C-alpha positions, 0 to 999 in steps of 0.5 A: 783818263778815266776808264769804265769796264762793262761785263756783259751777260753772255748771249746769242749775239753782242747785245744778248738779245735780238730786241733792242731795248730803249736802254741799250740805245741810250747806253750806246749814245752815252758811251760814244759821247764819253768816248769822244770825251776821253773816257776809255770804255772796254766791254767784255762778254761773259762767256759760259763754258760747258763742262763735259760729263 
């Protein structure tokens, strides 16, 4: 089985933006197609941590 790992930038929500881009819509459609054809897709959010001073 093939595996794809995506590390998304940290943002205020899962998409990192309140505006849905055409690219995001196309990516999600492609990801769903790949999942249906046996590709394991893992998405990770890169959370920033704040250091206390």
